[in-house]
C-alpha positions in Angstrom: 0.0 0.3 0.2 1.3 3.3 -1.0 1.0 6.4 1.2 -1.8 7.8 -1.3 -3.9 4.4 -1.1 -3.7 4.4 2.9 -5.0 8.1 2.7 -8.0 7.0 0.5 -8.8 3.7 2.6 -8.6 5.5 5.9 -10.8 8.4 4.5 -13.5 6.2 3.2 -13.4 4.0 6.8 -14.0 7.5 8.4 -16.6 8.1 6.3 -18.3 4.7 6.8 -18.0 5.6 10.2 -20.3 8.7 10.1 -22.6 7.1 7.6 -23.5 4.6 10.1 -24.0 7.1 12.8 -26.1 9.1 10.5 -28.4 5.8 10.1 -26.9 5.5 6.2 -25.6 2.4 6.0 -26.1 2.0 2.0 -23.9 5.3 1.7 -21.0 4.1 3.7 -20.6 1.3 1.8 -20.5 3.4 -1.3 -17.5 4.8 0.5 -15.9 1.6 1.1 -16.5 0.2 -2.5 -15.3 3.4 -3.8 -11.8 3.3 -1.7 -11.7 -0.6 -2.7 -12.0 0.3 -6.2 -9.3 3.2 -6.2 -7.2 0.5 -4.5 -7.7 -2.0 -7.2 -7.2 0.3 -10.0 -4.1 2.4 -9.0 -2.7 1.1 -6.4 -2.5 -2.6 -6.3 0.4 -4.1 -8.5 0.0 -6.9 -10.7 2.9 -8.9 -12.0 5.5 -8.4 -8.9 6.1 -5.2 -6.3 8.9 -4.0 -8.6 8.2 -5.3 -11.8 4.3 -5.0 -12.0 2.0 -2.5 -12.9 -1.0 -1.0 -11.5 -4.4 -2.0 -13.9 -4.7 2.2 -14.6 -0.9 2.2 -15.5 -1.7 -1.0 -18.0 -4.8 0.6 -19.5 -3.3 3.8 -20.2 -0.2 2.3 -22.0 -2.8 0.7 -23.9 -4.4 3.4 -24.3 -1.8 5.3 -25.8 -0.3 2.9 -27.8 -3.4 2.5 -29.8 -3.4 6.8 -30.5 -0.5 7.0 -31.5 -1.1 4.2 -34.0 -4.3 5.9 -35.4 -2.4 9.1 -36.2 0.5 7.8 -38.0 2.6 8.4 -35.2 4.3 4.7 -34.9 5.8 4.9 -38.4 8.5 6.8 -39.5 10.1 7.0 -42.9 12.8 9.0 -44.6 14.0 10.1 -47.9 12.8 11.5 -51.1 9.4 9.8 -50.8 8.7 10.7 -47.5 6.8 13.8 -46.1 9.9 15.6 -44.3 10.4 18.6 -45.2 13.3 19.6 -48.1 15.6 20.1 -45.3 15.3 17.1 -42.9 15.2 14.2 -45.2 17.4 12.6 -43.3 16.7 13.4 -39.7 16.3 11.7 -36.5 12.4 10.6 -35.4 10.7 12.2 -33.1 12.0 14.1 -30.1 15.6 14.0 -31.8 14.8 16.1 -34.7 14.8 18.8 -32.3 18.3 18.3 -31.5 20.4 21.1 -33.1 25.0 20.5 -33.0 27.4 23.0 -31.9 31.0 22.6 -32.6 33.7 24.1 -30.5 37.6 23.4 -29.2 37.9 23.0 -25.6 41.2 24.4 -23.9 43.4 22.0 -25.5 42.5 22.5 -29.2 40.3 19.1 -29.1 37.0 19.4 -31.2 33.8 18.2 -29.5 30.2 18.4 -30.3 27.4 19.2 -28.4 23.9 18.8 -28.9 21.9 21.3 -27.8 17.6 20.5 -27.6 16.1 24.0 -27.7 12.9 22.0 -26.2 14.0 21.3 -23.2 16.8 23.9 -22.8 19.7 21.2 -22.8 23.3 20.8 -23.2 24.7 17.3 -23.9 28.4 16.0 -24.2 29.2 12.7 -25.3 32.5 11.1 -24.2 33.8 8.2 -26.3 35.4 5.6 -24.0 37.9 2.8 -24.3 38.2 0.9 -21.4 40.2 -2.3 -21.2 39.2 -5.6 -20.1 39.9 -6.4 -16.5 40.6 -9.8 -17.4 44.6 -9.3 -17.7 44.6 -6.6 -15.0 45.2 -7.0 -11.3 43.2 -6.7 -8.5 44.6 -3.7 -7.3 43.7 -1.9 -10.7 40.5 -3.2 -10.6 39.8 -2.2 -7.4 41.3 1.3 -8.0 39.2 1.8 -11.1 35.9 1.1 -9.5 36.7 3.2 -6.6 37.2 6.1 -8.8 34.3 5.4 -10.8 32.2 5.5 -7.4 34.1 8.9 -7.0 33.0 10.3 -10.5 29.5 9.0 -9.9 29.3 11.2 -6.4 31.0 14.0 -8.5 27.2 14.2 -10.5 25.4 15.0 -7.4 28.4 18.5 -6.9 26.9 19.7 -10.1 23.7 21.6 -9.5 23.3 22.3 -13.4 23.8 18.5 -14.0 20.3 17.0 -15.3 21.3 13.6 -15.4 24.1 11.3 -17.1 24.1 7.9 -19.0 26.9 5.3 -19.4 26.5 3.1 -22.6 27.9 0.0 -23.5 27.2 -1.3 -27.1 28.7 -4.6 -28.1 28.0 -7.6 -31.0 30.0 -10.2 -32.3 31.1 -9.9 -35.8 32.4 -12.6 -38.3 36.4 -12.7 -38.9 35.6 -13.0 -42.8 35.0 -9.7 -44.2 37.9 -8.4 -41.8 40.3 -11.3 -43.2 39.2 -10.2 -46.6 39.8 -6.5 -46.1 43.3 -7.4 -44.9 44.5 -9.8 -48.0 42.7 -7.1 -50.4 45.5 -4.6 -48.6 48.5 -6.8 -49.4 50.7 -5.4 -51.7 50.8 -7.5 -55.0 54.8 -7.5 -55.4 55.1 -8.7 -51.5 57.5 -11.1 -50.9 55.8 -15.1 -50.9 56.6 -15.6 -47.5 54.9 -12.3 -46.2 51.6 -13.2 -48.1 51.8 -16.9 -46.4 52.3 -15.4 -43.1 49.2 -12.9 -43.8 47.2 -15.8 -44.6 48.0 -18.3 -41.8 47.4 -15.4 -39.0 43.7 -15.1 -40.8 43.3 -18.8 -40.0 44.5 -18.5 -36.8 42.1 -15.4 -35.7 38.9 -16.4 -34.1 35.9 -17.2 -36.0 34.0 -14.5 -34.2 35.2 -11.2 -32.7 33.8 -8.9 -30.1 33.3 -5.2 -31.1 32.2 -3.4 -27.6 32.1 0.8 -27.8 31.3 2.5 -24.1 29.7 6.3 -24.3 28.9 8.6 -21.5 27.0 11.4 -22.0 26.1 14.1 -19.2 23.4 16.5 -20.4 23.0 19.8 -18.5 20.3 22.6 -18.1 20.9 25.9 -19.9 19.1 28.3 -17.7 21.3 26.7 -14.4 24.8 27.2 -16.6 24.5 30.8 -17.7 21.6 33.3 -19.1 22.9 32.8 -22.7 23.5 29.5 -24.7 27.2 30.8 -25.6 27.9 31.5 -22.6 26.3 27.6 -21.3 29.0 26.4 -24.5 31.5 28.3 -22.7 30.9 26.3 -19.3 30.1 23.2 -20.7 33.6 23.5 -22.4 35.6 24.3 -19.1 33.9 20.9 -17.5 34.9 18.4 -20.1 38.6 18.6 -19.4 37.3 17.7 -15.9 35.3 14.6 -17.1 38.3 13.0 -19.3 40.3 12.5 -16.3 37.7 11.5 -14.0 36.5 8.4 -16.9 40.3 8.0 -17.5 40.9 7.4 -13.9 38.2 4.9 -13.5 39.0 2.9 -16.2 38.0 4.3 -19.0 40.8 3.9 -21.3 41.2 6.5 -23.8 38.6 8.9 -23.3 37.8 11.7 -26.0 34.8 14.2 -26.0 33.2 12.8 -29.3 32.5 14.6 -32.7 29.2 14.4 -34.9 30.6 12.3 -36.9 31.5 9.4 -34.5 28.1 10.1 -32.7 26.1 9.7 -36.6 28.1 6.3 -37.1 27.7 5.1 -34.1 24.1 6.2 -34.3 23.3 4.8 -38.0 25.1 1.5 -36.6 22.2 1.0 -34.4 19.6 1.5 -37.1 21.2 -0.8 -39.2 24.4 -2.9 -38.2 25.3 -4.0 -41.3 26.5 -0.6 -41.4 29.6 -1.5 -38.9 31.5 -3.4 -41.8 31.1 -0.4 -44.1 32.0 2.3 -41.5 35.6 -0.1 -40.4 36.3 -0.4 -44.3 35.7 3.2 -44.7 38.4 4.1 -42.0 41.1 1.5 -42.9 40.8 3.5 -46.7 41.7 6.3 -44.6 38.0 7.6 -45.7 35.2 8.9 -43.4 31.3 9.3 -44.2 30.8 13.0 -44.0 27.2 12.1 -41.5 26.1 14.8 -39.2 24.2 12.8 -36.1 21.1 14.9 -36.7 21.3 14.0 -40.5 21.9 10.3 -39.2 18.2 8.6 -38.6 17.1 5.6 -40.2 15.5 5.1 -43.6 12.3 3.5 -42.0 10.8 2.7 -38.5 7.7 1.5 -37.2 7.0 0.4 -33.0 3.1 -0.4 -33.8 4.1 -4.0 -32.9 3.8 -4.8 -29.1 7.4 -5.1 -27.5 9.1 -5.4 -30.9 10.2 -2.1 -32.7 11.1 -2.9 -37.3 14.0 -0.2 -38.5 16.1 -0.6 -41.7 15.3 -4.6 -42.0 16.3 -5.5 -38.7 13.9 -5.5 -35.1 14.7 -4.7 -31.4 13.1 -5.1 -27.9 13.9 -3.7 -24.8 13.7 -4.5 -21.3 14.3 -2.0 -18.2 15.8 -3.0 -14.8 13.3 -1.9 -12.5 15.6 -3.4 -8.9 19.1 -3.7 -8.5 20.7 -7.3 -8.6 19.6 -9.2 -5.1 23.2 -10.7 -5.3 26.2 -9.7 -4.0 28.0 -7.2 -6.6 31.3 -7.0 -7.7 33.0 -6.1 -10.9 31.7 -9.2 -12.3 28.4 -9.7 -11.2 26.8 -7.8 -14.4 29.6 -9.0 -16.7 27.9 -11.7 -18.7 24.8 -8.7 -19.8 27.4 -5.9 -20.8 29.1 -8.2 -23.1 28.8 -9.1 -26.2 26.2 -12.2 -26.7 26.1 -14.8 -30.0 22.0 -14.3 -30.5 22.0 -10.0 -31.1 23.3 -8.4 -33.8 23.5 -5.6 -31.2 23.0 -5.1 -27.5 23.0 -1.9 -26.0 22.9 -1.4 -22.0 22.4 2.3 -21.0 23.0 3.2 -17.0 20.8 6.2 -16.6 22.3 8.3 -13.5 20.1 11.0 -11.6 21.7 13.0 -9.4 20.1 14.4 -5.9 21.1 17.4 -4.3 23.0 17.1 -0.4 19.7 18.5 0.9 17.1 16.4 -1.2 19.4 13.2 -0.2 18.9 13.7 3.3 15.3 14.2 2.9 14.8 10.7 0.8 16.9 9.0 3.1 14.8 10.0 6.2 11.7 8.7 4.2 13.2 5.9 3.0 14.1 4.7 6.3 10.6 5.4 8.1 9.1 3.7 5.3 10.7 0.8 5.7 10.6 0.8 9.2 6.7 0.7 8.8 6.5 -2.0 6.3 8.6 -3.8 8.7 6.6 -3.6 11.9 2.9 -4.2 10.1 3.5 -7.5 9.8 2.5 -10.2 12.1 5.9 -11.7 11.9 9.0 -9.6 11.2 11.3 -11.5 8.6 15.1 -11.8 8.1 14.5 -9.6 5.0 12.7 -7.1 6.8 15.8 -7.1 9.2 17.8 -6.8 6.7 16.1 -4.0 4.9 16.0 -2.0 8.2 19.9 -2.3 8.8 20.5 -1.4 5.4 18.4 1.9 5.7 20.0 3.3 9.0 23.4 2.2 7.4 21.9 4.7 4.1 20.9 7.2 6.3 24.3 7.3 8.4 26.1 7.3 5.3 24.3 10.3 4.4 24.6 11.9 7.1 28.6 11.8 7.5 29.0 13.1 3.9 28.3 10.7 1.4 26.3 11.3 -1.6 23.3 9.8 -3.5 22.6 9.2 -7.3 19.5 7.6 -8.6 20.4 5.1 -11.2 18.4 2.5 -13.7 19.1 0.3 -16.7 17.6 -0.7 -19.7 18.7 -3.3 -22.2 18.6 -3.0 -26.0 18.7 -5.9 -28.1 18.8 -6.1 -31.9 18.1 -9.3 -34.0 16.4 -10.2 -37.5 13.1 -9.1 -38.1 11.9 -12.8 -38.4 9.7 -14.8 -36.0 12.3 -17.7 -34.6 14.9 -15.1 -34.0 12.8 -12.9 -31.8 12.0 -15.7 -29.9 15.8 -16.8 -29.6 16.5 -13.5 -28.9 14.2 -12.6 -26.1 15.1 -16.3 -24.7 18.4 -15.0 -24.8 17.7 -11.6 -23.3 15.7 -13.7 -20.2 18.5 -16.0 -19.5 21.1 -12.9 -19.1 19.2 -11.1 -17.1 18.4 -13.7 -14.9 21.8 -14.7 -14.3 22.5 -11.3 -13.0 19.6 -11.7 -10.7 18.1 -8.5 -12.2 14.2 -7.9 -12.0 12.8 -6.5 -15.3 9.9 -5.8 -17.5 9.9 -5.6 -21.6 8.9 -2.4 -22.9 5.6 -3.3 -24.7 4.5 -0.1 -25.6 6.5 3.0 -26.9 9.1 1.0 -28.2 10.5 3.5 -30.3 10.7 6.1 -26.8 13.3 2.8 -25.4 15.1 2.2 -28.0 16.7 6.0 -28.6 16.7 6.6 -24.8 19.3 3.7 -25.1 21.5 5.7 -27.9 24.0 7.8 -26.9 22.8 11.2 -27.6 21.4 12.3 -23.8 18.3 11.4 -23.7 16.9 11.3 -19.6 13.5 9.3 -19.6 12.1 11.7 -16.4 12.3 14.8 -18.6 9.8 13.9 -20.8 7.4 12.6 -18.3 3.7 13.2 -18.5 1.7 14.7 -16.3 -0.4 12.4 -16.0 2.6 9.5 -15.6 3.9 11.5 -12.7 0.4 11.3 -11.1 0.0 7.6 -11.5 3.7 7.3 -10.3 3.1 9.3 -6.9 -0.4 7.2 -6.4 0.9 4.0 -7.2 
């Protein structure tokens, strides 16, 4: 029972008592039945305490999906035969179409691109990371990187202008064939036979598949909290980028750089069409660039009319929302299978959303959590071991915040892309469930608005809570 649920129930019981004292038994029963109906529709979650949804939330999602399909908002077509304006024939769909690019250089002369959303009035910087794997590192090195990463997360709460941050890990398994062909094609025809033989033998010794992993970190700032004008806000963000690059490098990010528009555009195009990855890699070997801008990297086709699955550029994707942290002991390898490449998917993106909490709000948050946990534990006939553990954790958390620790809310989403056919869909769904089950994660598939879920896991700084409607906000408070 939520606080609004208890409030409605108590008011209904008081109204029934007053009605009974006045001899109006029927009116009192109507109050009670109305309260029970309210609890059934808006408070009680079906499908699990954390993963379930209320009847009102389910009906609202279905109605919203039907309304979007009715007005044609579930389909997007680009190109010459689309309904897009002439200056946006390859633009990004939906809210991403509002993005504008601002190019610049930091204090060290390194180029960067900021994504400006004039509607939400935000500036987003995207940092490309190339972290080293932990398999070849000592435990002390791994522990130091984890500690620095925790320090970076803590620093998010110290920036009042920061709206949020995301970390996106994009992975896939690729066949070695195109790579070997590309290596062989680059051989000099006049090369010695022994050199050519060594190249062929080296190609044969390569694993059948190799991992392709990209890691992105986005930082989104509110312009009005940075400066009066957008130009001044850009200067403020540029001054912050060097600190972010150094902090992520210390946290195990490897070679960290602020992404340019071309780099982001290629990442977005690969998300829409995984086959473009080999094309971009081949062009890079030849020293060629695509010339794409991120605001021009929209899909050729996108359709999310079907439940749970969205179709785009000849492939399909689905997204699972992680609603609780792992119940197991968490260390650096707990979620390793989830973040690594998997054979059943053409591509897989795991996105972590960080929402910083100000120090003043953090104290209030942990105090409310402590009171809520104690109320739940004492309301039962018998206190369980899980209740005692929750109370102990809540007390420990409150003490840590009092001693100066920061609080950052976080959530996760996993998007997998597969071939647009029934059998690959079933195999991908089963493989994703197995990965989430191995990590002991509570999850729920995004059955409606799959386009929004897909695009929120792209490295473009989309923060879901900034797009919450008033109806969704009220339902969240009630349930």
